C-alpha positions as CSV (number, residue, x, y, z in Angstrom):
1,M,-32.5,156.3,198.0
2,R,-35.9,156.4,199.8
3,A,-37.7,156.0,196.5
4,I,-35.7,152.8,195.8
5,M,-36.5,151.4,199.2
6,W,-40.2,152.1,198.7
7,F,-40.1,150.5,195.3
8,I,-38.5,147.4,196.8
9,R,-41.1,147.3,199.6
10,I,-44.0,147.6,197.2
11,L,-42.5,145.0,194.9
12,L,-42.0,142.6,197.8
13,F,-45.5,143.2,199.0
14,I,-47.0,142.5,195.5
15,L,-44.9,139.3,195.2
16,L,-46.0,138.0,198.7
17,F,-49.6,139.0,198.1
18,G,-49.6,137.1,194.8
19,F,-48.1,134.1,196.6
20,A,-50.9,134.3,199.2
21,I,-53.6,134.4,196.5
22,K,-52.2,131.5,194.6
23,N,-51.9,129.3,197.7
24,D,-55.4,129.6,199.1
25,H,-55.9,125.8,199.2
26,L,-56.8,124.2,202.5
27,A,-54.1,122.4,204.4
28,T,-54.9,119.8,207.0
29,L,-52.9,119.8,210.1
30,N,-53.1,116.5,211.9
31,F,-52.5,116.5,215.7
32,Y,-52.2,113.7,218.2
33,F,-55.3,111.7,219.3
34,G,-57.0,112.3,215.9
35,G,-57.3,116.1,216.1
36,Q,-57.3,118.0,212.8
37,W,-57.4,121.5,211.6
38,Q,-58.1,122.7,208.1
39,L,-56.6,126.1,207.4
40,P,-55.6,128.0,204.3
41,L,-52.0,127.1,203.3
42,V,-50.9,130.8,203.4
43,F,-52.0,131.0,207.0
44,V,-50.0,128.0,207.9
45,I,-46.9,129.4,206.2
46,L,-47.4,132.8,207.9
47,V,-47.8,131.3,211.4
48,S,-44.7,129.1,210.8
49,F,-42.7,132.1,209.7
50,A,-43.9,134.2,212.6
51,A,-43.1,131.5,215.1
52,G,-39.6,131.0,213.7
53,A,-38.9,134.8,213.8
54,L,-40.1,135.0,217.4
55,L,-37.9,132.0,218.3
56,G,-34.9,133.7,216.7
57,V,-35.5,137.0,218.4
58,T,-35.9,135.3,221.8
59,A,-32.6,133.4,221.2
60,T,-30.6,136.5,220.5
61,F,-32.2,138.6,223.3
62,A,-30.1,137.0,226.1
63,S,-26.8,137.7,224.3
64,L,-28.0,141.3,223.5
65,L,-28.7,142.0,227.2
66,R,-25.3,140.5,228.2
67,Q,-23.5,142.7,225.7
68,R,-25.3,145.8,226.9
69,R,-24.4,145.1,230.5
70,E,-20.7,144.6,229.5
71,I,-20.7,147.8,227.5
72,S,-22.0,149.8,230.4
73,H,-19.5,148.2,232.8
74,L,-16.6,149.1,230.4
75,R,-17.9,152.7,230.1
76,R,-17.9,153.0,233.9
77,Q,-14.3,151.7,234.0
78,L,-13.3,154.1,231.3
79,E,-14.8,157.1,233.1
80,R,-13.1,156.0,236.3
81,A,-9.7,155.8,234.6
82,E,-10.2,159.2,232.9
83,R,-11.1,160.8,236.3
84,E,-8.0,159.2,237.9
85,K,-5.8,160.4,235.0
86,A,-7.2,164.0,235.2
87,S,-6.7,164.4,238.9
88,P,-3.0,164.8,239.9
89,A,-1.6,162.1,242.2
90,P,-0.7,163.5,245.6
91,V,3.0,164.2,245.9
92,E,4.6,163.1,249.2
93,P,7.0,165.6,250.7
94,A,10.6,164.8,250.7
95,P,11.9,163.6,254.1
96,E,13.8,166.3,256.0
97,L,17.5,165.9,256.1
98,Q,18.9,165.7,259.6
99,V,22.5,167.0,259.9
100,P,24.1,166.0,263.2
101,G,25.2,168.9,265.4
102,L,22.7,171.4,263.9
103,P,19.5,172.3,265.8
């Protein structure tokens, strides 16, 4: 299984490396107020991909933290319920029966 995963990784690297070599043309990025940058196209694609991945990770981070907090809260509740179940409930003594005429 590890050999297959390494083969897939190497194949993916070769494909992406070939893509980068074939797209070495300059891309012009036009900004506001006449600003321009000329960068290799592969760099523009890489930065765009990295920015999208970072945005996606940031968007899921809040829900991940909320889920972890909820899981820890539920674990504490479960431990508390198990402790209450393990310890016997105190039994109240039966009330004494009073018979009239007896001391």
